[in-house]
C-alpha positions as CSV (number, residue, x, y, z in Angstrom):
1,M,24.3,-3.8,16.7
2,S,22.1,-1.8,14.4
3,D,18.3,-1.5,14.6
4,P,16.7,-3.9,12.1
5,L,13.6,-1.7,11.7
6,A,15.7,1.3,10.9
7,A,17.8,-0.7,8.4
8,K,14.6,-1.9,6.7
9,T,13.2,1.6,6.6
10,A,16.4,2.9,5.1
11,A,16.5,0.1,2.5
12,R,12.9,0.8,1.5
13,T,13.7,4.6,1.2
14,A,16.7,3.9,-1.0
15,A,14.8,1.4,-3.2
16,F,12.0,3.9,-3.7
17,A,14.4,6.6,-4.8
18,R,16.1,4.2,-7.3
19,R,12.7,3.1,-8.6
20,K,11.6,6.7,-9.0
21,A,14.7,7.6,-11.0
22,A,14.3,4.5,-13.2
23,H,10.6,5.2,-13.7
24,A,11.3,8.7,-14.8
25,A,13.9,7.5,-17.3
26,A,11.8,4.7,-18.7
27,S,10.0,5.0,-21.9
28,R,6.6,3.6,-22.7
29,G,6.6,0.0,-23.8
30,T,9.3,-1.1,-21.4
31,A,7.2,-4.1,-20.4
32,G,8.3,-5.6,-23.7
33,R,11.5,-6.9,-22.2
34,L,9.4,-8.6,-19.5
35,S,7.2,-10.2,-22.2
36,E,10.3,-11.5,-23.9
37,V,11.5,-13.2,-20.7
38,L,8.0,-14.6,-19.9
39,A,7.6,-16.0,-23.4
40,G,9.8,-18.9,-22.3
41,Y,7.2,-19.7,-19.6
42,R,4.0,-19.9,-21.7
43,G,1.4,-22.1,-20.2
44,V,3.1,-22.1,-16.8
45,P,1.2,-20.5,-13.9
46,L,2.8,-17.1,-13.2
47,A,2.3,-14.4,-10.5
48,G,2.3,-10.7,-11.0
49,Y,1.3,-7.6,-9.1
50,M,-0.6,-4.4,-9.5
51,P,1.9,-1.6,-9.5
52,I,1.7,1.4,-7.1
53,R,3.6,4.7,-7.3
54,T,6.9,4.1,-9.1
55,E,6.9,0.3,-9.3
56,I,7.5,-1.1,-12.7
57,D,4.2,-1.8,-14.5
58,P,4.0,-5.5,-15.4
59,I,0.3,-5.3,-16.5
60,P,1.0,-5.4,-20.3
61,A,3.2,-8.5,-19.9
62,M,0.7,-10.1,-17.5
63,A,-2.1,-9.6,-20.1
64,E,0.0,-11.3,-22.7
65,A,0.9,-14.1,-20.4
66,A,-2.7,-14.6,-19.4
67,A,-3.5,-15.5,-23.0
68,Y,-1.4,-18.7,-22.5
69,G,-2.0,-19.7,-18.9
70,P,-3.1,-18.5,-15.5
71,V,-1.7,-15.4,-13.9
72,G,-2.2,-14.8,-10.2
73,V,-2.0,-11.6,-8.1
74,P,-1.4,-11.4,-4.4
75,V,-4.3,-10.5,-2.2
76,I,-3.6,-8.8,1.1
77,K,-6.2,-9.9,3.6
78,G,-4.9,-7.8,6.5
79,A,-1.9,-6.9,8.6
80,D,0.2,-9.8,9.7
81,L,-1.8,-12.3,7.7
82,P,-0.3,-14.4,4.9
83,L,-0.8,-13.4,1.3
84,S,-3.2,-15.4,-0.8
85,F,-3.4,-15.4,-4.6
86,S,-6.3,-14.8,-6.9
87,R,-6.5,-15.5,-10.6
88,W,-6.1,-12.2,-12.4
């Protein structure tokens, strides 16, 4: 049986490498596709996130969505505590 922690670490490392490559290849304005998808949910409460490192930046799409309804972001209160959400 494999070590679950090692498998999780390996999966995160692989995901980071793929995001880094995608981030390097992306052009500015790529949040436009996300805005297109979210347009079908205008007025519906949505959740987003604040990007770190090579994560895709949803902030332009979140700003557009916030003009039509509430957008929440996760709040990390501490290790091993559940996330809560705050209005962005």
